[in-house]
FIPADO-606304 format. One line per field, with one value per residue (C-alpha): residue number from 1; residue in three letters; y, z, x. Coordinates in Angstrom, 1 decimal. Each point is the difference from the previous one (the first is absolute). Layout:
<lomis>
k: (NUM  ...) $
r: (ALA  ...) $
py: (Y  ...) $
pz: (Z  ...) $
px: (X  ...) $
</lomis>
This chain:
<lomis>
k: (1  2  3  4  5  6  7  8  9  10  11  12  13  14  15  16  17  18  19  20  21  22  23  24  25  26  27  28  29  30  31  32  33  34  35  36  37  38  39  40  41  42  43  44  45  46  47  48  49  50  51  52  53  54  55  56  57  58  59  60  61  62  63  64  65  66  67  68  69  70  71  72  73  74  75  76  77  78  79  80  81  82  83  84  85  86  87  88  89  90  91  92  93  94  95  96  97  98  99  100  101  102  103  104  105  106  107  108  109  110  111  112  113  114  115  116  117  118  119  120  121  122  123  124  125  126  127  128  129  130  131  132  133  134  135  136  137  138  139  140  141  142  143  144  145  146  147  148  149  150  151  152  153  154  155  156  157  158  159  160  161  162  163  164  165  166  167  168  169  170  171  172  173  174  175  176  177  178  179  180  181  182  183  184  185  186  187  188  189  190  191  192  193  194  195  196  197  198  199  200  201  202  203  204  205  206  207  208  209  210  211  212  213  214  215  216  217  218  219  220  221  222  223  224  225  226  227  228  229  230  231  232  233  234  235  236  237  238  239  240  241  242  243  244  245  246  247  248  249  250  251  252  253  254  255  256  257  258  259  260  261  262  263  264  265  266  267  268  269  270  271  272  273  274  275  276  277  278  279  280  281  282  283  284  285  286  287  288  289  290  291  292  293  294  295  296  297  298  299  300  301  302  303  304  305  306  307  308  309  310  311  312  313  314  315  316  317  318  319  320  321  322  323  324  325  326  327  328  329  330  331  332  333  334  335  336  337  338  339  340  341  342  343  344  345  346  347  348  349  350  351  352  353  354  355  356  357  358  359  360  361  362  363  364  365  366  367  368  369  370  371  372  373  374  375  376  377  378  379  380  381  382  383  384  385  386) $
r: (UNK  UNK  UNK  UNK  UNK  UNK  UNK  UNK  UNK  UNK  UNK  UNK  UNK  UNK  UNK  UNK  UNK  UNK  UNK  UNK  UNK  UNK  UNK  UNK  UNK  UNK  UNK  UNK  UNK  UNK  UNK  UNK  UNK  UNK  UNK  UNK  UNK  UNK  UNK  UNK  UNK  UNK  UNK  UNK  UNK  UNK  UNK  UNK  UNK  UNK  UNK  UNK  UNK  UNK  UNK  UNK  UNK  UNK  UNK  UNK  UNK  UNK  UNK  UNK  UNK  UNK  UNK  UNK  UNK  UNK  UNK  UNK  UNK  UNK  UNK  UNK  UNK  UNK  UNK  UNK  UNK  UNK  UNK  UNK  UNK  UNK  UNK  UNK  UNK  UNK  UNK  UNK  UNK  UNK  UNK  UNK  UNK  UNK  UNK  UNK  UNK  UNK  UNK  UNK  UNK  UNK  UNK  UNK  UNK  UNK  UNK  UNK  UNK  UNK  UNK  UNK  UNK  UNK  UNK  UNK  UNK  UNK  UNK  UNK  UNK  UNK  UNK  UNK  UNK  UNK  UNK  UNK  UNK  UNK  UNK  UNK  UNK  UNK  UNK  UNK  UNK  UNK  UNK  UNK  UNK  UNK  UNK  UNK  UNK  UNK  UNK  UNK  UNK  UNK  UNK  UNK  UNK  UNK  UNK  UNK  UNK  UNK  UNK  UNK  UNK  UNK  UNK  UNK  UNK  UNK  UNK  UNK  UNK  UNK  UNK  UNK  UNK  UNK  UNK  UNK  UNK  UNK  UNK  UNK  UNK  UNK  UNK  UNK  UNK  UNK  UNK  UNK  UNK  UNK  UNK  UNK  UNK  UNK  UNK  UNK  UNK  UNK  UNK  UNK  UNK  UNK  UNK  UNK  UNK  UNK  UNK  UNK  UNK  UNK  UNK  UNK  UNK  UNK  UNK  UNK  UNK  UNK  UNK  UNK  UNK  UNK  UNK  UNK  UNK  UNK  UNK  UNK  UNK  UNK  UNK  UNK  UNK  UNK  UNK  UNK  UNK  UNK  UNK  UNK  UNK  UNK  UNK  UNK  UNK  UNK  UNK  UNK  UNK  UNK  UNK  UNK  UNK  UNK  UNK  UNK  UNK  UNK  UNK  UNK  UNK  UNK  UNK  UNK  UNK  UNK  UNK  UNK  UNK  UNK  UNK  UNK  UNK  UNK  UNK  UNK  UNK  UNK  UNK  UNK  UNK  UNK  UNK  UNK  UNK  UNK  UNK  UNK  UNK  UNK  UNK  UNK  UNK  UNK  UNK  UNK  UNK  UNK  UNK  UNK  UNK  UNK  UNK  UNK  UNK  UNK  UNK  UNK  UNK  UNK  UNK  UNK  UNK  UNK  UNK  UNK  UNK  UNK  UNK  UNK  UNK  UNK  UNK  UNK  UNK  UNK  UNK  UNK  UNK  UNK  UNK  UNK  UNK  UNK  UNK  UNK  UNK  UNK  UNK  UNK  UNK  UNK  UNK  UNK  UNK  UNK  UNK  UNK  UNK  UNK  UNK  UNK  UNK  UNK  UNK  UNK  UNK  UNK  UNK  UNK  UNK  UNK  UNK  UNK  UNK  UNK  UNK  UNK  UNK  UNK  UNK  UNK  UNK  UNK  UNK  UNK  UNK  UNK  UNK  UNK  UNK  UNK) $
py: (30.0  -2.6  -2.4  0.7  -2.3  -2.2  -0.5  -2.7  0.9  -3.2  0.3  -2.8  -0.8  -1.4  -1.8  -1.3  2.0  0.8  -3.6  -0.9  -1.5  2.5  3.0  -1.0  -2.1  1.3  3.7  1.2  -2.3  -0.4  2.6  3.0  -0.8  -0.5  3.5  1.5  -1.5  1.7  -2.9  -3.3  0.8  -1.7  1.8  3.3  1.7  -2.0  -0.5  -1.4  2.0  -1.6  2.0  -1.8  0.4  -1.6  -2.1  -1.6  -0.5  2.2  3.8  0.8  -2.5  1.3  3.6  -0.9  -2.0  2.9  2.4  -2.5  -0.9  3.3  -1.6  2.5  -2.0  -2.6  -1.3  -2.6  -0.2  -2.6  0.3  3.7  -0.7  -3.1  2.2  2.6  -0.2  1.5  -3.2  -2.9  -2.6  -1.5  -1.3  -2.2  -0.6  -0.5  -3.0  -3.1  -0.7  3.5  -0.2  -1.9  2.3  3.1  -1.4  -1.1  3.6  1.4  -2.3  1.0  3.6  -0.8  0.4  -1.9  -2.2  -0.4  -1.7  -1.5  -3.8  -2.1  1.5  -1.9  -2.4  -2.9  -1.4  0.2  3.7  0.7  -1.8  1.9  3.3  -1.0  -1.0  3.2  2.3  -2.0  0.2  3.7  0.6  1.9  -0.5  -1.8  -1.0  -1.3  0.9  -2.7  2.1  -2.7  -0.6  3.3  -0.5  0.3  -3.3  -1.9  1.9  -1.3  -3.6  0.4  1.3  -2.9  -2.4  1.6  -0.1  -3.7  0.3  -2.7  -2.6  -2.2  1.5  -2.7  1.7  3.4  0.8  3.1  1.2  3.0  1.6  1.8  0.5  2.0  1.2  -1.0  3.6  -0.2  1.4  0.9  1.4  -2.4  1.0  -1.6  0.9  -2.1  -1.0  -2.2  -2.4  -0.2  -2.4  2.0  3.1  -1.8  -0.8  -2.9  -0.5  -2.6  2.4  2.8  -1.8  -2.8  2.7  1.2  -3.5  -0.8  2.8  -0.3  -3.7  0.3  2.7  -1.1  -3.8  -1.6  -1.0  -1.6  -3.6  -0.8  1.2  -1.4  2.4  0.2  3.1  1.1  2.6  0.2  3.1  0.0  3.2  3.4  3.7  2.4  3.6  1.2  -2.3  -2.4  -3.8  -2.1  -3.6  -0.4  -2.8  0.2  -1.8  1.8  -2.6  -2.4  -2.7  -1.0  -2.1  0.7  -2.5  1.7  -1.5  0.1  -2.1  2.8  -0.2  3.3  0.1  3.2  0.7  3.1  1.3  3.0  -1.8  -0.5  1.9  0.8  -1.4  0.0  2.5  1.7  -0.1  -2.1  -2.3  -2.2  -2.7  -1.6  -3.1  -1.3  -2.4  2.7  2.4  1.4  3.5  1.5  3.3  2.4  3.0  2.0  -2.2  -3.4  -2.3  -2.8  -3.2  -1.7  -3.8  0.6  2.0  -2.4  -1.3  -3.7  -0.4  -3.3  -0.7  -0.2  1.6  -1.0  2.6  3.7  0.8  1.1  1.7  3.5  -0.7  3.7  0.7  -2.0  2.2  3.0  3.0  1.0  3.6  2.6  0.3  2.3  2.5  -1.4  2.2  -0.8  -3.2  1.5  3.1  -2.0  -1.9  3.1  1.6  -3.1  0.1  3.7  -0.7  -2.9  2.3  2.9  -1.8  -3.5  -1.4  -3.6  -0.7  -3.7  0.3  0.2  -1.1  -3.6  -0.1  1.3  -2.8  -2.6  1.3  -0.5  -3.5  -1.1  1.4  -1.8  -3.3  0.6  0.3  -3.1  -2.0  1.1  -1.0  -3.4  -0.6  -1.1  0.9  1.8  0.9  3.5  0.0  2.6  2.9  0.6) $
pz: (24.3  -1.9  2.0  0.0  -2.0  2.0  -1.7  1.0  -1.4  -0.1  -0.6  -2.1  -0.2  -3.5  -0.1  -3.4  -2.2  -2.5  -1.3  -2.7  2.1  2.9  -2.3  -2.6  1.9  3.5  -0.3  -3.4  -0.4  3.6  2.6  -2.3  -1.6  3.6  0.9  -3.3  0.6  3.4  2.1  1.0  0.8  3.1  0.2  -1.1  2.8  0.5  -2.3  0.1  -1.7  -0.7  0.6  -1.6  0.5  -2.6  1.4  -1.9  -0.2  -3.1  0.6  -3.7  -0.8  2.9  -1.1  -3.5  1.3  2.3  -3.0  -2.1  2.6  1.8  3.4  1.6  3.0  -0.6  1.8  -0.1  3.8  0.9  3.8  0.0  -1.3  2.1  3.0  -1.3  1.6  -3.1  -1.8  1.1  -2.8  -1.3  -3.6  -1.5  -3.7  0.3  -1.4  1.8  1.8  1.6  1.3  3.3  1.7  -0.9  1.0  3.4  0.6  -1.0  2.3  2.8  -0.7  0.4  -3.7  -1.7  -2.7  -3.7  -2.4  -3.3  -0.4  0.7  3.5  0.4  -1.9  2.3  1.7  3.4  -0.4  -1.3  3.0  2.3  -1.5  0.6  3.6  0.8  -1.5  1.7  3.4  -0.4  -0.7  -3.2  -3.0  -2.9  -3.5  -3.2  -3.6  -1.7  -3.0  -2.4  2.1  -1.4  -3.7  -2.0  -1.7  3.2  1.7  -2.9  0.6  3.7  -0.9  -2.4  2.7  2.5  -2.5  -0.5  -3.7  0.1  1.8  1.6  -0.7  -1.3  -0.9  -0.3  -2.6  0.4  -2.6  1.0  -1.5  -2.9  -1.5  2.3  -2.2  1.0  0.1  -2.6  -3.1  1.4  3.6  2.4  1.3  3.4  2.5  0.0  3.7  -1.1  -1.5  2.9  2.8  2.4  -0.5  0.6  -3.6  -1.5  -1.8  2.4  3.0  -2.0  -1.6  2.4  2.6  -2.5  -0.9  3.7  0.7  -3.4  0.5  3.7  -0.6  -3.2  -0.1  3.4  2.3  -1.5  1.1  -1.9  -2.7  -2.8  -1.7  -2.6  0.2  -2.8  -0.7  -3.8  -0.5  2.2  -1.3  0.0  0.0  2.8  0.1  -0.8  -2.9  1.8  -0.4  3.1  0.8  0.3  2.6  1.2  -1.6  -2.9  -0.6  2.0  -0.9  2.9  0.8  3.2  1.5  2.0  3.1  -1.8  -2.9  -2.5  -2.0  -0.8  -2.5  -0.3  -2.4  0.8  -2.2  -0.8  -3.1  -2.1  -2.8  0.3  -2.3  2.2  1.1  2.7  2.0  2.5  -0.9  2.4  -1.4  2.3  -1.1  1.7  -0.6  -1.1  -1.8  -0.5  0.2  -1.1  1.7  -0.8  2.0  -0.9  -2.1  0.2  -2.4  0.8  -1.7  1.7  -0.3  -2.4  -2.5  0.2  -3.5  -0.6  -1.8  -1.3  -0.2  -3.6  -0.9  -3.6  -0.9  0.4  3.3  -0.5  3.4  0.9  3.7  0.8  -1.5  2.5  3.0  1.2  1.5  3.5  -0.1  2.4  2.5  2.4  0.0  0.9  1.6  0.3  2.1  2.1  0.7  1.2  2.5  1.2  0.7  2.0  2.0  0.8  1.3  2.0  1.7  0.6  0.7  0.8  -2.9  -0.9  -2.0  -0.2  -2.3  2.8  0.5  0.7  -3.4  -1.3  1.7  -1.7  -3.3  1.2  1.2  -3.4  -1.7  2.4  -0.5  -3.7  0.0  2.1  -2.2  -3.1  1.6  1.3  -3.1  2.4  0.9  3.3  2.4  1.0  3.7  1.8  1.0  3.7) $
px: (-34.5  2.2  2.1  3.7  2.3  2.3  3.4  2.4  3.5  2.0  3.8  1.4  3.7  0.4  3.4  1.2  -2.2  2.8  -0.5  -2.4  -2.8  0.2  0.1  -2.7  -2.5  0.2  1.0  -1.2  -3.1  -1.1  1.0  0.0  -3.4  -1.4  1.3  -1.3  -3.5  -0.1  1.0  -1.7  -3.6  -1.2  -3.4  -1.5  1.8  3.3  2.9  3.6  2.8  3.4  3.1  3.0  3.7  2.3  2.9  2.8  3.8  0.6  -0.5  0.1  -2.8  -2.0  0.3  -1.1  -2.9  -1.0  -0.1  -2.0  -2.5  -0.4  0.8  2.3  1.2  2.8  3.0  2.7  0.0  -2.6  0.6  -0.9  -3.5  -0.5  0.5  -2.5  -3.4  -1.8  0.5  -2.1  0.5  3.2  -0.2  2.7  0.6  3.8  1.8  -1.2  3.2  0.1  -3.6  0.2  2.5  -1.9  -3.4  1.4  1.2  -3.3  -1.9  2.4  -0.9  -3.7  -0.9  -2.8  1.5  -1.0  2.4  0.5  0.1  1.9  0.5  3.3  2.3  -0.8  -3.0  1.7  0.7  -3.5  -1.6  2.3  -1.2  -3.6  0.7  1.9  -2.7  -2.8  1.7  0.7  -3.7  0.5  -2.2  1.6  -0.7  1.6  -0.8  -2.1  -1.0  -1.2  -3.1  -1.4  1.0  -3.2  0.6  0.4  -2.9  -2.2  1.2  -1.0  -3.4  -0.6  1.0  -2.3  -2.9  0.5  0.9  2.7  -2.0  2.7  3.4  2.3  3.3  1.8  2.7  2.1  2.4  2.2  3.0  1.7  3.5  2.2  2.9  3.5  1.3  2.8  -1.6  -3.5  -0.2  -1.7  -3.4  0.6  2.8  3.1  -0.4  -3.0  2.5  2.5  -0.6  2.1  -2.2  -3.3  -0.7  -1.9  -3.2  -1.4  0.6  -1.7  -2.9  -1.0  -0.8  -2.6  -1.3  -0.4  -2.5  -1.7  -0.6  -0.9  -2.6  -1.5  0.2  1.0  2.8  3.1  0.6  3.3  2.3  2.2  2.4  2.7  2.3  2.2  2.7  -0.4  2.2  3.1  1.7  -1.6  1.2  -0.8  -1.1  3.6  0.3  2.3  -0.4  -0.8  -0.9  -3.7  -0.2  -3.6  -2.9  -1.7  -2.7  -2.2  -2.4  -2.3  -3.0  -2.0  -2.3  -2.8  -1.7  -3.3  1.2  0.6  3.3  1.7  2.9  2.0  2.8  2.0  2.8  2.2  1.3  -3.2  -1.6  -3.7  -2.6  -3.0  -2.6  2.2  3.2  -1.9  -2.9  -1.9  -2.3  -2.6  -1.7  -3.2  -2.8  -2.4  2.4  3.4  1.5  3.3  1.1  2.8  1.0  -3.1  -2.3  -1.7  -1.6  -2.5  -1.3  -2.9  -0.7  -2.9  2.2  3.0  1.0  0.5  3.3  1.3  3.7  1.1  3.4  -0.3  -2.7  -0.3  -1.8  -3.6  -0.3  1.3  0.8  0.0  -3.4  -1.9  0.9  -2.0  1.8  -1.2  -1.2  1.3  -2.9  1.8  2.8  3.5  2.7  3.7  0.3  2.9  -2.1  -3.0  2.1  1.7  -3.4  -1.0  3.2  -0.4  -3.5  1.4  2.5  -2.3  -3.4  1.1  -2.0  0.8  3.1  0.9  3.1  2.5  3.6  -1.1  -1.5  3.3  1.8  -2.3  1.3  3.6  -0.9  -1.3  3.1  2.3  -1.9  0.0  3.8  0.3  -2.4  2.0  3.3  -1.2  -2.3  -2.8  -3.5  0.1  -2.9  -0.8  -0.7  -2.1  2.2  -0.6) $
</lomis>
């Protein structure tokens, strides 16, 4: 006689899923595929099935998303679902400046917390969210999706295999041209470019660079940063001009405690002529690698060309030719979906999940110090966040 299947139905309040990231990466590419695959398999006889409810401020957008996704339950009344015991998890993908209040209410209602980064606009608020959730005894996590990007997974595998030897430096190049919105519609929301609404590239991207550097290369000791607002006039979703007063580019150097130097350029005002929207180059004594979002290329010490500087003659080396593409040696799923499955297992089976709200606060800390370093034009230390 076969053993009966144990099903854990976990209700998820998905707040802010009418936005680009919440809709595409979290609902359509994570939660719905998990449901379609039959849930998160814990064992042959145990499975977790998500049950989402869509929450937002615009009823028309919610209705449209409900029809598109097939998720029947939606509401503009957050309090009503926070008070509903069938929902155990609160997920927040709202605009950053709206997140803190909603997460606090969800913790007070006894919900486990999973939210987009940054978890708050300031380090102080981010740390407070961690303390509140920790004291309440609810499980909590933050999205740190880039750790599961195929390209960065390959970098981590190369590191673990000792391919690099001693890592000397890391160079990250991120960004693309975000249209101003006057003649071509912008591909990012207008609030990204308004300080009052929680916008700013440093706040957005340094939270990413913090967990990427911490997990792949080492703890950050200090930072030097130049922030810029290259384009100060943009047009919003209604075609109205507005003053773009938040930073749209940042040029940073991070000194790590282990001696590695990491340089990251981030920009929404650059045109791409590189392998991907994000490339990360790692140089070591035994070899180098360059990773994009999905692919990676390597050049070991033994295959490194020996160029001689001479700008007066045509170069005789094709500098792309000497790199070998790392093959796909495993199947890679959507990075957001992978972390969602890990968090669901954490909630149901208490499996380890280290990407909590304190890790989120570390991202805010680096952003705050980055802004301060840019304003003071100084190197600033990054102290341990306790």
